[in-house]
PASEBA-1860 file (N, C-alpha, C; in nm, 3 decimals):
! residues 70
1> MENSEETI> 1.720/1.819/11.219/1.825/1.918/11.234/1.898/1.932/11.101 ~ 1.922/2.056/11.061/1.986/2.083/10.933/2.137/2.071/10.943 ~ 2.196/2.009/10.844/2.341/1.992/10.839/2.400/2.107/10.759 ~ 2.486/2.188/10.820/2.547/2.296/10.744/2.697/2.272/10.735 ~ 2.748/2.291/10.617/2.891/2.273/10.594/2.950/2.406/10.553 ~ 3.069/2.432/10.601/3.140/2.552/10.563/3.259/2.512/10.478 ~ 3.278/2.581/10.369/3.389/2.551/10.280/3.504/2.646/10.308 ~ 3.622/2.591/10.326/3.742/2.672/10.342/3.833/2.641/10.225
9> NFSCPNCG> 3.870/2.743/10.154/3.961/2.725/10.041/4.102/2.705/10.094 ~ 4.165/2.598/10.052/4.302/2.570/10.092/4.388/2.577/9.968 ~ 4.486/2.663/9.972/4.574/2.682/9.858/4.710/2.621/9.886 ~ 4.769/2.567/9.783/4.904/2.512/9.794/5.000/2.626/9.827 ~ 5.079/2.613/9.933/5.173/2.719/9.967/5.288/2.731/9.867 ~ 5.304/2.631/9.783/5.412/2.632/9.685/5.372/2.704/9.556 ~ 5.250/2.673/9.505/5.211/2.730/9.376/5.078/2.805/9.377 ~ 5.001/2.793/9.486/4.873/2.864/9.496/4.753/2.787/9.443
17> SSTFKTTT> 4.775/2.671/9.386/4.665/2.591/9.333/4.574/2.543/9.446 ~ 4.449/2.518/9.415/4.357/2.465/9.516/4.303/2.329/9.476 ~ 4.376/2.259/9.390/4.337/2.126/9.345/4.436/2.024/9.399 ~ 4.385/1.927/9.476/4.470/1.829/9.540/4.424/1.687/9.508 ~ 4.521/1.595/9.506/4.492/1.454/9.483/4.445/1.392/9.615 ~ 4.329/1.330/9.612/4.277/1.262/9.729/4.177/1.156/9.685 ~ 4.166/1.051/9.763/4.070/0.947/9.730/3.938/0.968/9.804 ~ 3.940/1.050/9.909/3.818/1.081/9.984/3.813/1.229/10.016
25> KPQSIEDL> 3.694/1.281/10.039/3.677/1.420/10.077/3.727/1.440/10.219 ~ 3.819/1.534/10.241/3.867/1.557/10.378/3.752/1.593/10.472 ~ 3.748/1.529/10.587/3.644/1.552/10.686/3.694/1.634/10.805 ~ 3.826/1.640/10.821/3.884/1.715/10.932/4.016/1.773/10.887 ~ 4.069/1.862/10.970/4.196/1.926/10.935/4.309/1.825/10.923 ~ 4.303/1.718/11.001/4.406/1.615/10.994/4.408/1.545/10.858 ~ 4.293/1.545/10.791/4.284/1.480/10.660/4.359/1.557/10.551 ~ 4.393/1.683/10.578/4.468/1.762/10.479/4.615/1.721/10.475
33> NGLVCNDC> 4.665/1.672/10.587/4.806/1.633/10.597/4.837/1.522/10.496 ~ 4.931/1.546/10.409/4.969/1.446/10.310/4.903/1.462/10.175 ~ 4.804/1.553/10.162/4.744/1.575/10.031/4.852/1.626/9.936 ~ 4.841/1.589/9.810/4.942/1.627/9.710/4.878/1.720/9.608 ~ 4.943/1.834/9.585/4.895/1.932/9.489/4.899/1.873/9.348 ~ 4.789/1.886/9.275/4.783/1.836/9.138/4.876/1.911/9.045 ~ 4.900/2.040/9.074/4.978/2.122/8.981/5.129/2.110/9.000 ~ 5.177/2.111/9.127/5.322/2.113/9.147/5.376/1.992/9.223
41> GHAINGED> 5.286/1.908/9.278/5.330/1.787/9.347/5.369/1.807/9.493 ~ 5.352/1.930/9.545/5.386/1.958/9.685/5.293/1.879/9.777 ~ 5.349/1.811/9.875/5.271/1.737/9.975/5.246/1.829/10.094 ~ 5.120/1.849/10.127/5.082/1.934/10.240/5.130/1.871/10.369 ~ 5.191/1.954/10.455/5.240/1.904/10.583/5.180/1.986/10.698 ~ 5.214/1.949/10.819/5.158/2.015/10.936/5.187/2.164/10.942 ~ 5.306/2.205/10.901/5.340/2.348/10.901/5.255/2.425/10.801 ~ 5.229/2.366/10.684/5.141/2.430/10.585/5.002/2.451/10.643
49> IKQMAVQI> 4.952/2.349/10.711/4.818/2.356/10.771/4.815/2.465/10.879 ~ 4.919/2.470/10.961/4.926/2.570/11.067/4.927/2.711/11.007 ~ 5.007/2.733/10.905/5.014/2.865/10.841/4.880/2.905/10.780 ~ 4.811/2.811/10.719/4.680/2.842/10.660/4.579/2.874/10.769 ~ 4.583/2.801/10.881/4.491/2.828/10.992/4.514/2.968/11.049 ~ 4.639/3.008/11.062/4.672/3.142/11.111/4.619/3.247/11.014 ~ 4.637/3.225/10.885/4.589/3.321/10.785/4.437/3.332/10.788 ~ 4.368/3.220/10.801/4.221/3.221/10.808/4.176/3.299/10.931
57> AKDEIKKS> 4.242/3.277/11.045/4.208/3.349/11.168/4.228/3.499/11.150 ~ 4.340/3.539/11.091/4.367/3.681/11.067/4.261/3.742/10.977 ~ 4.224/3.672/10.871/4.122/3.722/10.778/3.988/3.739/10.847 ~ 3.951/3.643/10.933/3.824/3.652/11.005/3.825/3.768/11.105 ~ 3.936/3.790/11.171/3.946/3.901/11.266/3.933/4.033/11.191 ~ 4.001/4.046/11.078/3.991/4.168/10.998/3.846/4.192/10.954 ~ 3.780/4.085/10.909/3.642/4.096/10.864/3.551/4.140/10.980 ~ 3.573/4.086/11.098/3.493/4.122/11.216/3.517/4.268/11.254
65> LRGLLR> 3.642/4.311/11.251/3.675/4.449/11.286/3.613/4.548/11.188 ~ 3.614/4.513/11.060/3.551/4.600/10.961/3.402/4.615/10.991 ~ 3.339/4.507/11.033/3.197/4.512/11.065/3.170/4.599/11.187 ~ 3.259/4.598/11.284/3.243/4.679/11.404/3.266/4.827/11.378 ~ 3.354/4.856/11.284/3.392/4.995/11.259/3.298/5.067/11.162 ~ 3.199/4.998/11.113/3.104/5.061/11.018/3.003/5.142/11.090
END
């Protein structure tokens, strides 16, 4: 069975950077909690994760609707 991974870009809500300090590769959404932005030092919290999840959902819905309307 083939292992497929999907990459989701996570941006710092404070500065927009996508580079975070971590000792291991996040394996789940819970692993994002507490990551620290390399550029501004912002620590990712549960509200940041929730807001990013909502934005990803909105983007996917828009993408799906565009495909239906073609």
